[in-house]
C-alpha positions, 0 to 999 in steps of 0.5 A, a space after each residue: 500500500 502506498 503512503 500518501 505523505 511519502 509519495 508527495 515528498 518523493 514527488 516534490 523532491 523529484 525522487 525517493 524521499 530520504 527514509 527518515 524525512 517522512 517521519 521526522 515530526 513524530 518524535 517517537 516510534 509509532 506503536 504497532 496498534 497506532 500503526 494499525 489504526 493509521 493504516 486502516 484510516 489511510 485505506 478507509 479514507 483512500 476509498 473516499 470515506 471521510 464521514 467520522 461515523 462511517 469511518 468508525 463503523 468501518 473500523 469496528 467492522 474490521 476489528 481494529 483495536 483502539 491504541 489507547 483503550 483497546 476497544 474495537 467498538 468504534 464510534 465518533 467519540 472513541 475515534 475523536 478520543 483516540 486521535 486526540 490522545 495520539 496527537 497529545 502524545 506526539 505533541 508532548 514528545 515534540 515539546 520535550 525533544 523536538 523533531 526526529 523519531 
C-alpha cells in the first residue's frame, strides 16, 4: 500500500524521499496498534470515506483495536478520543525533544 505523505515528498523532491524525512515530526516510534489504526484510516479514507461515523463503523467492522483503550467498538467519540490522545502524545514528545523519531 502506498503512503500518501511519502509519495508527495518523493514527488516534490523529484525522487525517493530520504527514509527518515517522512517521519521526522513524530518524535517517537509509532506503536504497532497506532500503526494499525493509521493504516486502516489511510485505506478507509483512500476509498473516499471521510464521514467520522462511517469511518468508525468501518473500523469496528474490521476489528481494529483502539491504541489507547483497546476497544474495537468504534464510534465518533472513541475515534475523536483516540486521535486526540495520539496527537497529545506526539505533541508532548515534540515539546520535550523536538523533531526526529
